[in-house]
C-alpha positions in Angstrom: 0.0 0.0 0.0 0.9 3.6 -0.5 -0.2 6.5 1.9 -1.1 9.9 0.7 -3.5 12.7 1.5 -4.7 16.2 1.1 -2.3 19.1 1.5 -3.9 21.9 3.5 -1.1 24.4 2.8 -1.1 26.6 -0.2 1.4 26.1 -3.0 2.2 28.2 -6.1 3.5 25.7 -8.6 4.3 22.1 -9.2 7.8 22.4 -7.8 6.3 23.6 -4.5 3.6 20.9 -4.6 6.2 18.1 -4.9 8.1 19.6 -2.0 4.9 19.5 0.1 4.3 15.9 -0.9 7.8 15.0 0.3 7.4 17.0 3.5 4.2 15.0 4.3 6.0 11.7 3.6 3.5 10.7 1.0 4.1 7.9 -1.5 0.9 8.6 -3.4 -1.0 11.8 -3.9 -4.2 13.5 -5.1 -3.9 15.2 -8.5 -2.9 18.8 -8.1 -4.0 19.8 -11.5 -7.4 21.1 -12.7 -9.2 20.1 -15.9 -7.8 23.3 -17.6 -4.2 22.2 -17.0 -1.7 23.0 -19.8 0.1 20.4 -21.8 3.3 21.6 -20.2 2.0 21.1 -16.7 0.6 17.7 -17.5 4.0 16.5 -18.9 5.8 18.1 -16.0 3.5 16.3 -13.5 4.1 13.1 -15.2 7.8 13.6 -15.0 7.6 14.4 -11.2 5.6 11.3 -10.6 8.2 9.1 -12.3 11.2 10.8 -10.8 9.8 10.5 -7.2 8.3 7.1 -7.5 4.8 8.4 -6.8 1.4 7.4 -8.0 -1.6 9.7 -8.3 -4.2 8.0 -6.4 -7.2 9.9 -7.7 -8.4 12.9 -9.7 -11.3 14.3 -7.7 -14.4 15.6 -9.5 -16.9 16.3 -6.7 -19.9 17.7 -8.5 -23.5 16.7 -9.2 -24.0 15.0 -12.6 -27.6 14.1 -11.7 -28.6 17.6 -10.5 -32.3 18.6 -11.0 -31.0 21.8 -12.4 -30.4 21.3 -16.2 -27.5 23.8 -16.4 -25.8 22.5 -13.3 -26.2 18.9 -14.5 -24.7 19.7 -18.0 -21.8 21.7 -16.6 -21.1 18.9 -14.0 -21.1 16.2 -16.7 -18.8 18.2 -18.9 -16.3 18.7 -16.1 -16.5 15.0 -15.1 -15.5 14.1 -18.6 -12.6 16.5 -18.6 -11.4 15.2 -15.2 -11.6 11.6 -16.3 -9.6 12.5 -19.4 -7.0 14.2 -17.3 -6.8 11.1 -15.0 -6.2 9.0 -18.1 -3.5 11.3 -19.4 -1.5 11.1 -16.2 -2.3 7.4 -15.4 -4.0 8.0 -12.2 -5.4 5.1 -10.3 -8.9 6.5 -10.7 -11.0 9.6 -11.2 -13.6 9.8 -8.4 -16.9 11.5 -8.0 -20.0 10.9 -6.0 -23.2 9.9 -7.8 -24.6 13.3 -6.9 -28.0 14.1 -5.5 -31.5 15.1 -6.5 -31.2 17.8 -3.9 -30.4 21.4 -4.7 -27.3 20.8 -2.6 -24.8 18.9 -4.8 -24.0 16.2 -2.1 -27.1 16.5 0.0 -29.7 14.0 1.2 -33.0 13.9 -0.7 -36.1 11.8 -0.4 -35.8 10.5 -4.0 -32.1 9.7 -3.9 -32.8 6.0 -3.3 -35.5 5.7 -5.9 -35.3 3.4 -9.0 -35.5 6.4 -11.2 -32.3 7.9 -9.5 -30.5 4.6 -9.8 -31.3 4.6 -13.6 -30.1 8.2 -13.9 -26.8 7.3 -12.3 -26.3 4.3 -14.6 -26.9 6.3 -17.7 -24.7 9.2 -16.6 -21.8 7.0 -15.8 -22.1 5.3 -19.1 -22.2 8.6 -20.9 -19.1 9.9 -19.2 -17.1 6.7 -19.8 -18.3 6.1 -23.3 -17.2 9.6 -24.4 -13.8 9.6 -22.8 -13.0 5.9 -23.4 -10.2 5.8 -20.7 -7.5 3.2 -21.1 -5.2 4.0 -18.2 -7.6 4.8 -15.4 -11.1 4.2 -14.1 -14.2 6.2 -13.3 -15.4 5.5 -9.7 -18.1 6.6 -7.3 -17.3 7.2 -3.7 -19.5 5.3 -1.3 -21.9 7.7 0.4 -24.6 7.4 3.2 -27.5 9.0 1.3 -27.1 8.1 -2.4 -26.1 5.0 -4.3 -23.8 3.3 -3.7 -24.3 3.2 0.0 -23.5 -0.5 0.4 -21.7 -3.5 -1.1 -25.1 -4.7 -2.5 -25.9 -1.4 -4.3 -22.3 -1.0 -5.6 -22.4 -4.5 -7.1 -25.8 -3.7 -8.6 -24.4 -0.5 -10.2 -21.4 -2.4 -11.6 -23.7 -4.9 -13.3 -26.1 -2.3 -14.6 -23.4 0.2 -15.9 -21.6 -2.8 -17.5 -18.4 -0.9 -18.4 -14.9 -2.2 -17.8 -13.7 1.3 -17.0 -16.1 1.6 -14.1 -14.5 0.6 -10.7 -14.8 1.2 -7.0 -13.7 4.0 -4.6 -13.9 2.6 -1.1 -14.6 5.0 1.9 -15.5 2.6 4.8 -16.4 5.5 7.2 -19.1 6.6 4.8 -20.7 3.3 5.1 -21.2 3.6 8.9 -24.3 5.8 8.8 -26.2 4.1 11.7 -25.3 2.8 15.2 -25.9 -0.7 14.1 -23.5 -0.4 11.2 -21.0 1.5 13.4 -20.8 -1.4 15.9 -20.8 -4.0 13.1 -18.2 -2.2 11.0 -15.7 -5.1 11.0 -18.2 -7.3 9.3 -19.3 -4.6 6.9 -15.6 -3.8 5.9 -14.8 -7.5 5.5 -17.9 -8.2 3.4 -17.3 -5.1 1.2 -13.6 -6.0 0.5 -14.4 -9.6 0.0 -17.1 -8.9 -2.6 -15.7 -5.8 -4.3 -11.9 -6.0 -3.8 -11.2 -6.8 -7.4 -12.7 -3.5 -8.4 -11.2 -1.2 -5.6 -8.8 1.4 -7.0 -8.4 3.8 -4.1 -9.4 4.0 -0.5 -10.0 6.9 2.0 -8.8 6.1 5.5 -10.5 8.0 8.3 -11.8 7.2 11.8 -15.1 7.6 13.5 -16.8 8.0 16.9 -20.4 7.6 18.0 -21.4 10.4 20.5 -23.8 9.7 23.4 -26.5 12.0 22.3 -29.9 12.0 20.7 -30.5 11.6 17.8 -27.5 9.4 17.1 -24.4 11.4 15.9 -21.6 9.6 14.2 -18.5 11.9 13.8 -15.5 11.6 11.6 -12.2 12.0 13.5 -8.5 11.8 12.9 -7.2 8.2 12.4 -6.3 7.0 15.8 -8.8 9.1 17.7 -11.9 6.9 17.1 -13.0 3.3 17.3 -12.6 2.1 13.7 -10.6 -1.2 13.6 -7.8 0.2 11.4 -5.6 -2.9 11.7 -8.4 -5.1 10.4 -9.1 -2.7 7.6 -5.4 -2.7 6.5 -5.2 -6.4 6.6 -8.3 -6.7 4.4 -6.9 -4.2 1.9 -3.5 -5.8 1.9 -5.0 -9.0 0.4 -5.9 -7.1 -2.8 -3.8 -7.3 -5.9 -1.4 -4.5 -6.6 -0.2 -1.5 -4.6 -3.4 0.1 -3.3 -3.3 3.9 -2.5 -4.9 4.9 0.8 -5.7 8.6 1.2 -6.2 10.7 4.4 -8.6 13.6 4.1 -10.5 16.3 6.0 -7.8 17.1 8.5 -6.9 20.7 9.3 -3.1 21.0 9.5 0.2 19.5 8.5 0.6 18.3 12.1 -2.6 16.4 11.9 -1.7 14.7 8.7 1.7 13.7 10.0 0.2 12.3 13.2 -2.4 10.4 11.2 0.2 9.0 8.8 2.4 7.9 11.7 -0.6 6.2 13.3 -1.5 4.3 10.0 2.2 3.2 9.5 2.5 2.0 13.1 -0.8 0.1 12.9 0.4 -1.4 9.6 3.7 -2.5 11.1 1.9 -4.0 14.1 -0.2 -6.0 11.8 2.6 -6.9 9.3 1.1 -5.0 6.5 3.6 -3.5 4.0 3.5 0.3 3.4 5.7 1.7 0.6 
């Protein structure tokens, strides 16, 4: 496995970006370029990746390709295609989005998000994006989310079968699957089941931690790795059984210190459980 994550500090150019990557002790990274990147920057990034034995874990998209607003939906779809094309150009492990939402908020909950009509919209939109770009070196993936498909191993498998495209794969975020107290307490079984059934499709994984607060209604909070109750050792063991060198990405932390602490905790946990980290 390779560890990477966000970089909360600002940087001005790719030279500064690669110095940040080294300072954070990352062996994989999130793509620093936008869809409007110049040919020179794309070639320079590719050279930096090779020279520093890095991989680009993911090219983030993060927009709403099934928005109820026609203009937003069209713009989001166009951007998703551009970002997938960029991911293919640089040989990223995947390009990742969420399925979107029927809400006015791009990533928000909505009463129709789990309808059969929404499922069909997701299928057609993913097909459209993949079929236009025709990626050869990367994959289009959807991050698991609590209030839109795919929210479980079952719905992800159903999407894979329905979309029926070899360039569609899996982005795994185990914390996003823990959206109820029952799932929170049974997270070991949920993780093991997900990896066992979908492991062949997993291209990148977000690694976070989680706690269940004692309050009403139930509140499940994301926290820094090592500060919650997620069985990180069990997760790393499951992921280590997959083929290839999987990138695991830290996110949503606020400072360099937090990322360094999280990375150190993940590496220590991996060592304790005899899991190899590049």
